[in-house]
N, C-alpha and C positions, 0 to 999 in steps of 0.2 A: 512413543507410538501414539499416532492419531486415533481420536475417538472414531468410530465406525457406525456410530448411533445416526440413523439417518434424518431424524430433527435436528441434531446438533450439526451435521453436516450442511443441512439446508441451511441454517441460521449463518452459518460460516460463509456460505456461497452467497447469499444475499448481502453479507457485509462487505464481501470482494467486489461484487457488482457494484455496489453503491459508491464505494471509493474510485471506482474507475470513471465516474461520470464527469468529474472536472478533467480528467485525461482525455476523455472523448469528445471534449468541446473544441472546437478550433479556437486559437487565440483572437480575442477581440468580439466574439459574436455574444449577444445580451444571452443570457441563461434562458430567459422565457421564449424568446423565439428559437433557441436549439430545442426546447421542448416540444415546440409545435411541428417543427420541420422535421426533426429527426427523434422521434418517439419510441423508437424499436428496443433501446436498451432499458428504459423507464418501462416499458412494457413488459420486458422480460423480468423486471424486479419485481413487477406488479403480480406476475404470473406466480412467483416464486412464494410471494407473501399470502396471496389471496387466494389460491388454488392448490400449488403443490404442498407447502408445507402443513395446512390443514388437513389434507388427504393423509399425511403421514401419521396421524393421530389415530388411536385404536378408536374403533366404530364410527369411522368418519362417514361410511356409507348409509348407516343408519340414523345418523344424527343431522348430517347436511341435506336440507331439502334442494330440490332443483331451483336453480335462479335463471331468471330471465331479465335481461337488460335491454332497456329501450334506450337509444341514444339518436340524436340527431341534430342538424343545424338550427339555429335561431330561426322561429316561426315556420317551422315544417308540420307543427301539429302534433307534438310528442303527447301532450296531455290529453288530446283526443283518443289516441291510441290507447294510452293507459286506461282510460275510463271505458273505452270499448271492450278490452280484454278484462277487466274487471266488474264489468255489467253495471256501473253505477259511476255518477260523477264524483269521483274522488279526489283527481288531479285537479290543482289550479289551471283555469284555462284563460287565456289572453294574448294579446298581440305584443305585448310588452317583452322588448328583448331581455333574455337572461333571467326570465321570470323565474325559474328554477336554477339556483345556483348551487345546491347540495343535494346529493342522493337521497331519494325516498323509498323506502321498501314497503310495498303492501302485501300483506299477508293473511290468510285465513286464521283462524282460531286454532285449527287443528295442527297447526306448525308452531312449535316452541322455539323459543330464541338460544337455544343450546350453540347453535350453529356460529351465534356472533359472540358470546361469552366464553365459549371455549375454545376460541382460537385467536392465541395473543398478538399474532401479526395481522390478523384481518382487521382492516380499518385501524389501525393504531395510530392514536393522536388526533381521532376524530371526536368531536364533543358528539353526544348521542341524546336524540329527543324521541320521546315516547308519545305517539298519538297526538302530536303538533308537527306543524310545520317549521322548521329552522328559520330564522331572521334573515333577511336579506342583507348583503353589504353593499354599499352605493360604489358607485365606480371612484368616488373621491377616496373613500375608506379603502378600498382594494389597491389604490395606488400608494396610499400614506403606509397603512399598516399590513398590508398584504393579506392574503386569503386565510379563512381560519376554517380548517376543515370540520365538518359538521355532516350528521346523518340524521334521519327520522324513520323510525320503525313504526308503522300505521297497520293496527289490526281493523280488517274492514268492517267486523261487527260493532266497532267502536265509532265509527265514521257517521256522521249527521246525514248524509246522504241517503234517499231510499236505493234500494236494490232493484235495478230493472232487468238483471239477467244473471244467470249464475256465473261465476268467475270461471276462467279456463284453468285456472291454476289451483284445484282442490288442495294440493300439498305441495305447493311450491311458492315461490316468491317473486313478484314483479317490482323491478328496479326502474324508476325514472329518472334517468341521468341527465346532468346539467348539460347546456348546450356548449358546442365547442367553436363555432365558427366566427365569434367576434376576437377584436383584439384583447378585450378584457378577460375574455373566457381563456387566455391562455394561464392565467393563475390558478386556474383550478382543472388544468388538462390531466394532471395527475390523477384527480378523482375520477374523471371519466375512464382513463387506463385502469383504474382500480375496479371498475365496475364491469368493464370489457374482459378484465381477466378472471373475475368471479364468475361471470355469466357461463351456462351450459347452454343458453340458446341466447342469440343476439338479434333483436329487431331493430332496425335502422328505418328510421323516417326521412324522405325527402320529397322535394315539391318539383314542380317544372322549372324554377328559379336555382334550385340548390343541389341538383342530382351531380353536376359536374365539378362541385366544390373539391378542390385540389386535398384539402385537409379531410373532409369526408371519406373520400376515396382511399386515401394513404392509411386512415383507420380501418376501413372496411378491407384492405388488402390485408393489413397485417392480423386481424382478427381472423381471418379466413386462412391463412398460413399456419394459424394454431388450431386448425381442423374444429373449431366450434361452430355448430350448424346455425346458419343466419337466414332471416327473412328481410326482405326489402319492403317497406310499404309506400308505393308513391301515393302521397297524401293529396287532399284537394285538388285532384285531377279531373280534368274535364273529359268528356267521351271523346278520345283521341288515341285510337290504336297506335298510330303513327309514333305519338309521342312516348307511348308506352314501350314500345319496340326500341326506341332510341335510348330510354332510360335502361334498359335490359342490356342492350348492347354497350352502350359507355361504362355501366358498372360492371359487365362481365370482362371486358377488354382492359380497361384501366385498373380496376379493382381486383381483377384476375379472380373473380367469384363465379361460382354456378348458383348462387342463392335466388330463388324464386322473386319474382318482383310482383307483388299484389297491389290492386288498386283500391283506393278510398276515394269515393267522391265527395265534393264539396257539399256540404247538406245545411240547407237554410233553416231558421228556427228562431223563436221569439226568446228561448233561453237555453242554458247548457244543458239541461235536463230534456228540454225538448227536441234540440240538435240529436243529442245523442240516442234519444227513443227512435227518433227516425233513422239513423245510422243503423241500430241494431237490427233493423226489420230488412236491411239491403241485401242482396245476395254477396257482395263483396265483403260486408262486414262479417257474415256467416262463414264465408271461405278463409277468412284470416283468423277468426277465432278458432276454427276447425283446424286449421293448419299448425297454429301454436299449441292447441290442446293435444294432437297427436304428436309432437315431438316431445312436450313435457310428460308424457305418460310413459315415456319410456325409462323414466326414473333412474334407477341405480346404472343401467346399461349407458345410458347419455353422460351420466357424471364420470363414468369409467372411460368413456370415449374422450370427454372433454380433458381428462388428466394426461390421457395418453399423448393427446395432440399437443398440450403444453409440454410435456416433456421432450417430445418430437422436435418442436419449435426451438426450445432450449439448446437442444443438441445441435441443431443445424447452425447456430448463430454462436455457440460457445466460444469458438476460437476467434470471431470477430468481436465479442464484448471482452475478451481477455487480451486482443491485440494491443490496447493502449498499456496494459500493464506488461506486456512483452517488450514494448518499444521503450518503457521506461526503465525496465530492467537492461535492456540492451544498452540505452545510454548511461546507465549507472556500471556497466561492465566496462564501457569505454573510458568512463571516469578512472575506475579502479585502475585499468591499463595504463592511462596516462600517468596517474600519479605513482604507480609502480615503477614505469620506465625512466620516469624523472628522477625517482629517488635512487634508482640503480645507477644512472648516468652521472648525476651530479654530486651524490653525495658517497653512496657506498662503493664505487668503483675507484674513485680519486682516494678515498680513504685506506682501500686495501692496497692501491697502488703506491701512494706516497708515505702510507704509515708501515702497515702490516709489511709489506714487501720492502720497505725504504731502509735508510741508514738509521733513522730515527726512532726504530722499534726499540722498546724499553723492557718489555716483560722477562725476556731471557736473561739479560744483565741482573734485573731486580730479582730473578730467581736464584742467582749465582751469589748476590750478596746475601740473602737471606740464608744460603747453603752456609757462607761464610760466617755466619752470627751462629749457626747451629755447630760449626767447626771449632768454636773456641776453646782453647785448652781449659780443662777444668782447674780451678783456682786462681786462674789471672782474670777472671771477669770483671772483677772490681777495678782492676789496674787498666783495663781497656775502657771502662766507664769514664775513669777519670782521666786518660788521655784523650778521651773523645771530647770531655768538657773544655780541657787545654786547647785543643783543636779548632774547637768551634768559635771561638772569639776571632781570631785573624781571618777564617774564612766568611763568617758574617760580615765583619767590616770591611773586607775586601769587595765582597759583592754589593754592598750599599755604596761605596765610594764608586764603584765602576759605574753603576747604574745612575749615581748622581752626575758624574762626568760626561756621560753619554746623553743625558737629559730624558732617559727612558722610565718606564714604570719601576716601581720599588719590586726587587726581586722576591719579596715575600708574597707578591701577588703575581708573580711571572706564570702564564698560563702553559700547562703542560702541552707538548707537541701533539698528542691524540686529541684532546679536547679542542685545540685551537684550530686544527684541520677541520673539524666538524663543525665548530661554531662558525666559520668563515664561510662554509659551504650552505648554510641555511638561507640567507638571503638570496642568493643565486639560485638556489632552488625554488623558493617562493616565486621568484620573477619569473623563472621558466614556466613553472605551472599557469601563472596568470596569464602570460602571453599567449599560450596555447587555449587556455580557455576564453581568452578574447576573439580568437578566430571561431571557435564553437559559437559564441553568442553573437557574433556578427552574421551567421550562417543560419541561426534558429533563433528569430528576435521572440522576445517574451518568454523565453524558456527559463530553465533551472541556472544556465549558464551565467546568465546574467546577474543572478543573485550570488554566485560564487564570485564572480568579478568584484562586486559591491564588498563582499566580505574580505577579500584580499586587500583592498584599497583602504581597510579600517587599521589605524596603528594599532590599537587595541589587541586586534586578532594576531597581529604579528609579534607583538611583544609576549601575547599569552602563550604563543608558539615557543618563542624562546626560552621563556622561564620554566615552562613544563619539561623542555628538552634539557635543560640545566640541571633540574631537580632528578630527573630520570637518570641523569650520567652520574651524579653524585652517587646514587646507589649502586650504578653498574661499577663505579671503581671500588667501592666496599666489597662487592662480590668477587671482583677481579682480584684485590689483593688477598683475599682469602686463598683464592685458587693458587696464586703465584707461591704462598707460602704452603700449600699442601703439596705443590710440584716440587718445592724445595726439600721438603720433610720426606718426599718419596726418594728423591736424588740420595739424599743423606743415609737412608736406610740401605739403599744399594751399595754405598761406600762401606756402610757397617760391616758388610760381608768381607771386606778385605782389610784387616785391621793395619796392615803395612800401609796403604793407601792412605787410610783415614789418618795415620800419624804422620806423614808427610805433608799432607794438606794443613794439619795443625802447627805449622812453623809460626812461633811467634810474631816474628816480623812481617810476615803476609798478613797475620790477623790485625796487627796494630793498625797495618796501613790501609787495609780494607773497612776497620771501624773508622778511622778517620776520615776517609773519603765518604762513607755513608753519612756520618754526622756532618760533614760538608754539604752533601747533596740535601739533606732533609731540613738543614736550618739556613743554608745559604739561598735557598729556592733554586739551586741548578737543577736542571733537567738529569735525570737517570742516565740519558742517552749521550749527555755532553762527552767531550772529551776526557774529561778528568776520570770517568770510570775505566778508561781502557788499563791503566797500570794495577787496578784493583783486581779487575776480573782474568787479567792474561795470565796470571800464574795458575789461577784454578783450570782456566779452559786448556792450558798446554798440558798440566797433568792429567786433565781428563782424557784428552786427545790421546796421550802416550799410552795411556790403559785402556785404549781401544772402546771408548765411550762416545765417539764421534756421532755414530749413528743413533746412540740413544738421544743425545744432544739435538741432533736435527729433529728428530722423531718429537722430543719435547718441544721444540721450537714451533714444529708445525701444529702440533696439538694446542697448543696455547694461542696460536693465531686463529685456528678453527673456533676455539672456544670464544675467542673476542670477537670473531666475525658474527657468530650466531648472537651475542649478547648484544653487540651494538646494533645489530638489524633487529633486534626485539625493541629495543631502546627507540630506535628511529620510527619503527612501526607504531608503536603506542603513544609516543610523545609528539611525533610529527603527522607521520602519514594518518593515522585513524583521525586526528581532528580535522585534517583536510579532507578525507573521504567522507566525514559526517558533514561537511557543507553541502552535500547533494541531499536534498531533504526529499526523498522519495516516499510515495504512499505504500510502497511494496517493498518486501525482500525477496531475495533469490527464491528462497521456498515456496513462495506464496502461489507462483504459478502451478507448479506441480500439484500443489496441494488443493487448490481450486478444482482441477481436473479430477482428482481422487474423490472429492467431495461428491462431485456432480456424479461421478460413477456409483456411489454409494445411495445417493438420492434416486437416480434412475432405477436402479436393481430392485429398491423397495417399491419404487413405483410400479415397476412391471409386475411384480407381486400382486399387487393390489389391483392392478387391470386386469389380470387373469383370475382374481378372485381365489388367489392362494392365501392370502391372509384375510 
């Protein structure tokens, strides 16, 4: 029974979606390029980690402040907008590309840090800095070692810069996100997605040179689809109504957003503080500050809206997110069907036709021989044992002599027909599977099929299959011998109900003959089904048939054959099929797809209660 705890369900869903990322990437595409061009799955995972999972914890509304995230391309004046909203020169300002590589959170003293420390999936793996800016990584370092996630939380009262105006977030947090527009910025695009997933309000900065950037538009469109309120700031813009209209039209059409576009002018000045002071006096700046303030003051209602939007976004795309899993499971089902079909056609069907239904079938004769041993006349057992020892010598010598004359293997190691038939089928079975997988590998390059073909090419793998089967077959023979003896004992008990019949079958000559034949078979290495068994069992057969036990014997034969077919099929499944099926190294099991849907339903139900204020 699966757990219905919403937090556990959310954690499982995060894990499932993370495992679909490699499956979602087309073969041959660079992972970082894929992340830039198709970030929607990573954005969904970020939504679960940064917004949904924290919201499922107790007292989320009371603990989590409103988050405002500012993002934009390189040199779009993000730092200027941060400082404008905070009312002081808090963020570093400069024209250097990728000046800010790590997210920085600015917050008033009235906001505690429980929102960060109490959510284990929020900014997991980030190194955290307090009241200092994280160190930058050079382009060379990014190339050599990769991006090292970090964040800074900066309390406004501890900043050295003087306050020029009150902050518009008296009980909220303003995030300055890294840029996203350069090639190197692809290393930390996941960080940008984390902030966009956390935000209850998104502010995007553009300029007349960057507003048509396809990456920025794709991110804007994605955020808008998650129903998070947005404001676009056209920064460093001259007095040009036509340009402002074109920015609004472009972002509204391509970005599919109705977000208002507000203008900020280019402001001259001798210093950062001077330019900021002039900007704060402008009507455009006051309009922006008031817009952000009015949204932030919605407080809990804004956060519930963001949560509802995130869940709706996930629900719309869930089938698409899980489609790589479904495709992999479809391929695995195809693989299972292929292996099962060839096992039936190449091994099981010939075994049933040529052995169970053929003239070499042994087990009923062996049952009758065991019956003969049970029918030995009391008191003459030692005599039969002595006879057997005498008969053993010529049979053994004859068997070895014939083998030497024919140049064949020693009769002592002669393979039994049942095992021989199965062992001879294994190489043909392996070749048939490999041939079909090679066709699949040519149709789907760089897929799991190529890996399976490579495994079949390994001599060690094929030898391990054969060895595993031989060991399993030996255990099967032991079980089958016990079953044959049990059936012989059941037949003997049935005969005991007719003492006269029992006496007839206990003819000394017949028993001596049977014992001699049994000894010969067991010591000379002859097959139980060889013609030598005919005289031994003929008498027993004739008597049993005359007594009306023909139907009983036929039923006994069919039952033994059914048991053997089931047992041999189990041996084939465990020793041959399972190792071959395991060559398909999939990320998912068949039950994972249904489980993911069930987990989302649990998360959605709990989130709905939170949005409605039930919890």
